[in-house]
C-alpha positions, 0 to 999 in steps of 0.5 A: 500500500503506497501512501498518498503524497501531497504536492509541496509548493514553495511560495516566492517569499519562502524561496527567497528565504532559502536563498538568503539562509544558504548565502548566509551559512555559505559565507562561513562554510559552503559545505555546511550550507549545502548540508543544511539545505539537504537536511531542510529538504528532507524534513520538508519532504516528509510533509508530503506523507504527513501534512499535519505533522508540523506543530501549531504556532503559539502565536494566536494570530498565526495559529488562527490562520492555520499555519503549521511549523516544522523546525529545522535547526534554528529555523522555522518553516511556516506552511499551510495545508490547503486543498490537498496541497502544502504551501511553504510560506516562509522559512525564518530564524527562530529568534526572529519575531514573525507574527507581524509577517503574517498579518495582512 
């Protein structure tokens, strides 16, 4: 029996976040930057099979907008599972305040 896989869609802001994270880590260690991206990809790819496995945010507004979070090292991957698809919205450092980023 094969598990259903849900498509993962990276929104432009998330793609930009990945590029920024990679560039930042690469300044110190190109090898570490590549390794980090591999780890992030593996963790995000698990969502294909388990889309609701991410934690809900403690921020009431972010939680109310149905965002879930996957932790990758010091970074938080914010995503939503809607219409049988996963949308990766942002990937931010865990020390960053983020609630305001999701208010429209």
